[in-house]
Every structure is written in C-alpha cells, then in structure tokens.
GURO-444989 format. One record per residue (C-alpha): residue number from 1; x, y, z; residue in three letters. Coordinates in pm, whole numbers, plus 50000, padded with zeros to 5 digits. Each point is the difference from the previous one (the first is absolute). Example, Ala and Ser with C-alpha at 12.3 -4.5 7.8 and 13.67 -1.06 7.14 Angstrom:
GURO-444989
 seq     x     y     z type
   1 51230 49550 50780  Ala
   2 50137 50344 49934  Ser
***
This chain:
GURO-444989
 seq     x     y     z type
   1 50002 50005 49993  Unk
   2 50149 50332 49908  Unk
   3 50062 50275 50249  Unk
   4 49733 50268 49994  Unk
   5 50099 50352 50139  Unk
   6 49774 50122 50297  Unk
   7 49777 50283 49911  Unk
   8 50085 50364 50003  Unk
   9 49989 50113 50365  Unk
  10 49777 50271 50120  Unk
  11 49955 50161 50352  Unk
  12 50202 50233 50216  Unk
  13 50331 49788 49983  Unk
  14 50026 50085 49617  Unk
  15 50102 50366 50051  Unk
  16 50222 50243 49804  Unk
  17 50250 50218 50185  Unk
  18 49893 50350 49873  Unk
  19 49649 49922 50115  Unk
  20 50096 49889 50334  Unk
  21 50255 50278 50047  Unk
  22 49714 50248 49945  Unk
  23 49818 49877 50314  Unk
  24 50080 49952 50348  Unk
  25 49757 49741 50114  Unk
  26 50298 49764 50064  Unk
  27 50127 50239 50273  Unk
  28 49878 49930 50365  Unk
  29 50103 50283 50230  Unk
  30 50001 49905 50365  Unk
  31 49819 50249 50237  Unk
  32 50119 50085 50334  Unk
  33 49792 49734 50184  Unk
  34 50130 49726 49773  Unk
  35 50360 50103 50059  Unk
  36 49935 50013 50371  Unk
  37 49874 49635 49982  Unk
  38 50320 49882 49825  Unk
  39 50214 50188 50253  Unk
  40 49826 49846 50292  Unk
  41 50044 49652 49879  Unk
  42 50359 50077 49899  Unk
  43 50121 50148 50329  Unk
  44 49843 49718 50205  Unk
  45 50208 49747 49801  Unk
  46 50319 50199 49924  Unk
  47 50021 50111 50361  Unk
  48 50056 49646 50106  Unk
  49 50217 49899 49708  Unk
  50 49738 49752 49875  Unk
  51 50105 49746 49726  Unk
  52 49896 50174 49689  Unk
  53 49978 49680 49797  Unk
  54 49755 49854 50239  Unk
  55 49750 50303 50000  Unk
  56 49641 49894 49923  Unk
  57 49689 50208 49939  Unk
  58 49880 49927 50355  Unk
  59 50345 50149 50131  Unk
  60 49945 50314 49794  Unk
  61 49631 50119 50063  Unk
  62 49870 50250 49723  Unk
  63 49630 50014 50081  Unk
  64 49922 50269 49743  Unk
  65 50274 49986 49751  Unk
  66 50034 49625 49993  Unk
  67 49657 49913 49840  Unk
  68 50014 50307 49771  Unk
  69 50334 49902 49862  Unk
  70 49908 49631 49958  Unk
  71 49691 50116 49802  Unk
  72 50185 50226 49783  Unk
  73 50282 49751 49938  Unk
  74 49752 49724 49913  Unk
  75 49797 50226 49761  Unk
  76 50283 50209 49838  Unk
  77 50311 49780 50025  Unk
  78 49897 49636 49968  Unk
  79 49670 50063 49804  Unk
  80 50069 50349 49844  Unk
  81 50262 50205 49836  Unk
  82 50269 49812 50176  Unk
  83 50164 50255 50236  Unk
  84 49934 50239 50280  Unk
  85 50217 50275 50164  Unk
  86 49949 50089 50362  Unk
  87 50158 50336 50100  Unk
  88 50067 50164 50331  Unk
  89 50180 49782 50233  Unk
  90 50248 50223 50211  Unk
  91 50313 49795 49931  Unk
  92 50210 50319 50073  Unk
  93 49934 49978 50363  Unk
  94 50044 49626 50022  Unk
  95 50303 49779 50075  Unk
  96 50059 49717 49745  Unk
  97 49868 49772 50264  Unk
  98 49671 50195 50019  Unk
  99 49977 50035 49618  Unk
 100 50059 49621 49953  Unk
 101 49748 49906 50269  Unk
 102 49738 50227 49850  Unk
 103 50043 49886 49646  Unk
 104 50005 49623 50115  Unk
 105 49691 50068 50220  Unk
 106 49820 50165 49710  Unk
 107 50084 49698 49770  Unk
 108 49865 49752 50257  Unk
 109 49654 50127 49938  Unk
 110 50032 49906 49628  Unk
 111 50173 49668 49994  Unk
 112 50298 49790 50093  Unk
 113 50360 50122 49959  Unk
 114 50208 49793 49790  Unk
 115 50384 49954 49974  Unk
 116 50140 50230 49743  Unk
 117 50331 49816 49967  Unk
 118 50210 49703 50101  Unk
 119 50076 50161 50325  Unk
 120 49651 49992 50117  Unk
 121 49936 50376 50001  Unk
 122 49633 50071 50046  Unk
 123 50078 50373 50013  Unk
 124 50208 50125 49719  Unk
 125 50228 50289 49963  Unk
 126 50006 50161 49650  Unk
 127 50328 50190 50012  Unk
 128 50311 50020 49785  Unk
 129 50262 49784 50162  Unk
 130 50257 50085 49731  Unk
 131 49980 49640 49854  Unk
 132 50085 49906 49640  Unk
 133 49686 50006 49786  Unk
 134 50171 49753 49752  Unk
 135 50052 49736 50267  Unk
 136 49742 49729 49924  Unk
 137 49941 49940 50359  Unk
 138 49920 50368 50091  Unk
 139 49651 50114 50028  Unk
 140 49952 50340 49817  Unk
 141 49826 50170 50288  Unk
 142 50325 49992 50180  Unk
 143 50150 50239 49750  Unk
 144 49918 50354 49865  Unk
 145 49924 49875 49643  Unk
 146 49671 49997 49838  Unk
 147 49816 49663 50073  Unk
 148 49775 49962 49682  Unk
 149 49639 49878 50029  Unk
 150 49955 49685 50193  Unk
 151 49789 49808 50252  Unk
 152 50103 49882 50344  Unk
 153 49927 49644 50145  Unk
 154 49689 50094 50204  Unk
 155 49637 50139 49965  Unk
 156 50063 50345 50111  Unk
 157 50334 50190 50026  Unk
 158 50006 50293 50246  Unk
 159 50249 50274 50021  Unk
 160 50039 50268 50281  Unk
 161 50208 50301 49897  Unk
 162 50236 50114 50286  Unk
 163 50235 50224 49798  Unk
 164 50002 50103 49631  Unk
 165 50298 50031 49757  Unk
 166 50159 50333 49903  Unk
 167 49855 49931 49657  Unk
 168 49832 49717 49821  Unk
 169 49863 49681 50177  Unk
 170 49641 50043 49866  Unk
 171 49756 49716 50034  Unk
 172 49871 49880 49663  Unk
 173 49697 49774 49950  Unk
 174 49837 49835 49705  Unk
 175 49713 49788 49956  Unk
 176 50087 49640 49868  Unk
 177 49637 49961 49920  Unk
 178 50023 50303 49760  Unk
 179 50322 49869 49842  Unk
 180 49816 49664 49942  Unk
 181 49722 50196 49822  Unk
 182 50240 50188 49781  Unk
 183 50196 49703 49898  Unk
 184 49668 49809 49932  Unk
 185 49898 50273 49758  Unk
 186 50345 50056 49838  Unk
 187 50171 49661 50001  Unk
 188 49787 49714 50127  Unk
 189 50260 49752 49847  Unk
 190 50263 50144 50233  Unk
 191 49766 50012 50301  Unk
 192 49919 49638 49966  Unk
 193 50379 49920 50077  Unk
 194 49961 50170 50334  Unk
 195 49773 49746 50116  Unk
 196 50277 49740 49964  Unk
 197 50238 49934 50288  Unk
 198 50324 50199 50017  Unk
 199 50300 49951 50213  Unk
 200 50062 50276 50259  Unk
 201 50323 50021 50213  Unk
 202 49975 49960 50374  Unk
 203 50320 50199 50041  Unk
 204 50167 49759 50220  Unk
 205 49703 49962 50244  Unk
 206 49891 49645 49941  Unk
 207 49749 49804 50212  Unk
 208 50070 49650 50093  Unk
 209 49936 49755 49712  Unk
 210 49958 50268 49743  Unk
 211 50189 50114 49687  Unk
 212 50203 50326 50002  Unk
 213 49707 50142 49784  Unk
 214 49627 49960 49992  Unk
 215 49778 49947 49680  Unk
 216 49680 50199 50028  Unk
 217 49831 50175 49697  Unk
 218 50001 50376 49997  Unk
 219 49616 49995 49950  Unk
 220 49784 49755 50181  Unk
 221 49630 49946 49948  Unk
 222 49825 49827 50294  Unk
 223 49653 49986 50132  Unk
 224 49902 50294 49785  Unk
 225 50277 50228 50117  Unk
 226 50303 50120 49811  Unk
 227 50334 49999 50216  Unk
 228 50341 50107 49901  Unk
 229 50344 49929 50147  Unk
 230 50303 50166 49846  Unk
 231 50371 50114 50053  Unk
 232 50171 50028 49652  Unk
 233 50356 50024 50153  Unk
 234 49940 49678 50179  Unk
 235 49853 49844 49687  Unk
 236 50321 50094 49802  Unk
 237 50235 49900 50272  Unk
 238 49836 49660 50031  Unk
 239 50169 49928 49674  Unk
 240 50327 49975 50188  Unk
 241 49891 49645 50088  Unk
 242 50079 49751 49723  Unk
 243 49716 49788 50103  Unk
 244 49730 50273 50001  Unk
 245 49773 50005 49707  Unk
 246 50133 50226 49722  Unk
 247 49809 50309 49890  Unk
 248 49902 49995 49646  Unk
 249 50020 50307 49766  Unk
 250 49619 50007 50013  Unk
 251 49984 49999 50373  Unk
 252 50265 50291 50020  Unk
 253 49786 50199 49738  Unk
 254 49693 49941 50237  Unk
 255 50202 50114 50314  Unk
 256 50126 50300 49826  Unk
 257 49651 50109 49905  Unk
 258 49893 49942 50349  Unk
 259 50277 50231 50124  Unk
 260 49933 50255 49733  Unk
 261 49632 50023 50122  Unk
 262 50099 50014 50365  Unk
 263 50232 50292 49919  Unk
 264 49739 50183 49786  Unk
 265 49886 50340 50170  Unk
 266 49652 49926 49855  Unk
 267 49973 49701 50241  Unk
 268 50215 50074 50308  Unk
 269 49997 50247 50288  Unk
 270 50284 50147 50199  Unk
 271 49937 50106 50363  Unk
 272 50235 50182 50246  Unk
 273 50016 49878 50346  Unk
 274 49997 50235 50309  Unk
 275 50128 49902 50344  Unk
 276 49711 49814 50179  Unk
 277 49838 49849 49678  Unk
 278 49896 49644 49975  Unk
 279 49947 49850 49651  Unk
 280 49814 49673 49979  Unk
 281 50019 49819 49666  Unk
 282 49833 49682 49877  Unk
 283 50259 49795 49826  Unk
 284 49752 49785 49797  Unk
 285 49862 50289 49788  Unk
 286 50270 50258 50023  Unk
 287 50382 50036 49942  Unk
 288 50203 50254 50194  Unk
 289 50331 50164 49942  Unk
 290 50229 50266 50150  Unk
 291 50186 50248 49806  Unk
 292 50380 50032 50070  Unk
 293 50086 50255 50259  Unk
 294 50286 50212 50130  Unk
 295 50046 50018 50385  Unk
 296 50071 50288 50213  Unk
 297 50373 50010 50110  Unk
 298 49929 49947 50373  Unk
 299 49935 49632 50075  Unk
 300 49736 50084 50248  Unk
 301 49789 50173 49728  Unk
 302 50026 49688 49769  Unk
 303 49673 49880 49832  Unk
 304 49854 49741 50209  Unk
 305 49674 49799 49972  Unk
 306 49857 49720 50209  Unk
 307 49826 49716 49809  Unk
 308 49759 49727 50075  Unk
 309 49899 49692 49790  Unk
 310 49641 49898 50106  Unk
 311 49786 49692 49941  Unk
 312 49679 50191 49995  Unk
 313 49677 49885 50171  Unk
 314 49741 49963 49724  Unk
 315 50250 49970 49716  Unk
 316 49919 49837 49668  Unk
 317 50066 49629 49926  Unk
 318 50329 49943 49824  Unk
 319 50080 49707 49759  Unk
 320 50174 49704 50145  Unk
 321 50331 50082 49798  Unk
 322 50046 50306 50231  Unk
 323 50097 49765 50282  Unk
 324 50348 49986 49832  Unk
 325 50055 50351 50104  Unk
 326 49756 50046 50286  Unk
 327 50045 49678 50180  Unk
 328 49639 49958 50020  Unk
 329 49685 50147 49835  Unk
 330 49792 50004 50314  Unk
 331 49835 50334 50044  Unk
 332 50141 50174 50313  Unk
 333 50310 49769 50018  Unk
 334 50196 50032 49680  Unk
 335 50289 50189 49842  Unk
 336 50345 50114 50124  Unk
 337 50333 49835 49981  Unk
 338 50087 49719 50220  Unk
 339 50326 49803 49979  Unk
 340 50172 49748 50221  Unk
 341 50081 50159 50353  Unk
 342 49766 50307 49934  Unk
 343 49891 50166 50334  Unk
 344 49732 50261 49990  Unk
 345 50091 50331 50157  Unk
 346 49971 50380 49951  Unk
 347 50340 50176 49987  Unk
 348 50011 50365 50093  Unk
 349 50295 50078 49766  Unk
 350 50063 49929 49633  Unk
 351 50212 49690 49969  Unk
***
C-alpha cells in the first residue's frame, strides 16, 4: 500500500510569523498578586535550601496563578499556537537559588522535569562556556553560536531569562505545522521523504543498549496529529558513523527545503527576551532557535537563561518510534536523556 500524505493542517498551530508578531495574545504579564504567590512559595523553599530537583506542585502552592497558567498552557501551548511568554518575574532581586527554585516550582505545575543531558540535569543553564562548536560532542547551547531551528526531547521546553547579551541572542520560533503545509503545496514528493526514518546523532549521550544515533522520521502522523522532531546538525553529524543509514541526495534536498522554509521571514518570528521572561514552547508543533550573540565583557553580566524540559500533563499521544529518543511514550513520563549512571539533580551553576 503506497504512502498517503496527511491532509493540509488547519488550526492555530499553522501560523505565520508576521501575523503572530502583530499580536500580543501570546504574552501573559504577571500581576502583583501572582508575583507575590511565586515569591511566597519560593522564599519558603529557598530559605531552607530545599532540594530543587525534588520540588512538586504540592510544595509550591500557587492557588491563583497555578490553575490560570495550567489552563493557558493546555489551550495555547499544547493545543494552540504552541508557545506562551510569561513576563514579570523579579529575577533582579533574586539569588540564583531563588530564581532556580521559582522556575522549577512553576514548571512543577505543568509537568514532570526531565534530564537534559547525560549528567542528569533537570535544570539546565543556557550559557556560553567557551566550548568548541565544532566538537561533535558539544551541545550548541553551551556556545555563543546560532543554534539553528530544532526540537528538544520533551513535550515542552521552558526558558527563564536571567540576563541578556550585549547584542543578539534573540529567540526564534517557527511552526513545523506550517513548514509541512508549505512543503505539501510546493514539493509533496520531498515531503514524503521526511516521513521516513532518518539517523540523528545522540552526540555521545547514548542510553544503555542503544545505538549512538536514533532513527525517527522528521514528520510523524499518529492518531490524527502531526508531530515533528528535528535537529539538522545532528542529522548531518550522524553520518560520521559508518553503520548509520546514508542520506540520499533526495533526502538532503528535502532537508534543505525544510531548512529554507524554517528560515523564511514569511514563516518565522523573532522575540527579544527581557530578564524575568519565561518562554514555554511545544516541541511537537514548533521549532525553536537562538541567534548568535555577543556577551558583555564582564563575566557577571553574561547572557544566562535557565531551562526546563517538561513531560506535560495532558500532552498528545506520540508514536511508538519516539521511545528510541524519549525512553517511553507514556504521557507525563517521557522524554529527557538517561544514560548509565545518570543521577537527577538541579545544579545552580553552568557546568
């Protein structure tokens, strides 16, 4: 039986950047009462040096903000346009422990935090560590280079901005649903190839019993939902393994068109962070990117974001093939990177 492309996708996930940029319905500015709720919960935990990685929603009461945030994330992130920006957390007066506690506590109301690397970090630090971007085992977020459009291995990725760069470092978003629609109209022959498995490099973080790469199609149609998983640099670097399936010229052409559409200003949107902003992005319908940046000369002013990978409550079903990367496809308990010896913890410094 020949493969049949899914139908053109409609609905709020199929958006175009200029239209979204002309609105601000994706911005949720916290009022004084909501900020006070976050600070009360934060002070109680940070004051006794509570284990951040063990914080649950019950430990971090948000009687007003919690239900409101959950409703907006379900409606706008998981089932809507795919992203939401919270604004107004007073990070300027918080210690790093307080900021990390507040961010993790907020995340606990949305899902389960997942390990972001083989070290078991459930709280990530997005910061230039001066590492070599050309090293195949270096993750690009540890440098100041542009990341390029990609997905992370979780349902929702959250970023809390602590400090901005001297210049650059803009957040970029594009709808993978819109990329699908545009490829379907222009080159359905190439789009069909993106529903075939492709090798993606694990960058040295290999779970027990797995290959150094995983093989999941870029686009996946499952139970009536279109889901994407993508990181072009890691697709390309998987070719360093002689045993990995070779990319054909036609597949490269399909990936190049995907990239060209992601980088088309008619599709994408760029958003500048302010200290205290929290960005929540749905990995299954959006790709995110970060422009390259120049840091301030003083180390204490360097660009610094905290990151969460969340297995979201009420998330969509994923096809079984995602278990190669997500470990499981069980809603609420999937995603992240676990290797032999991984111990989950929340470091307060970028390491």
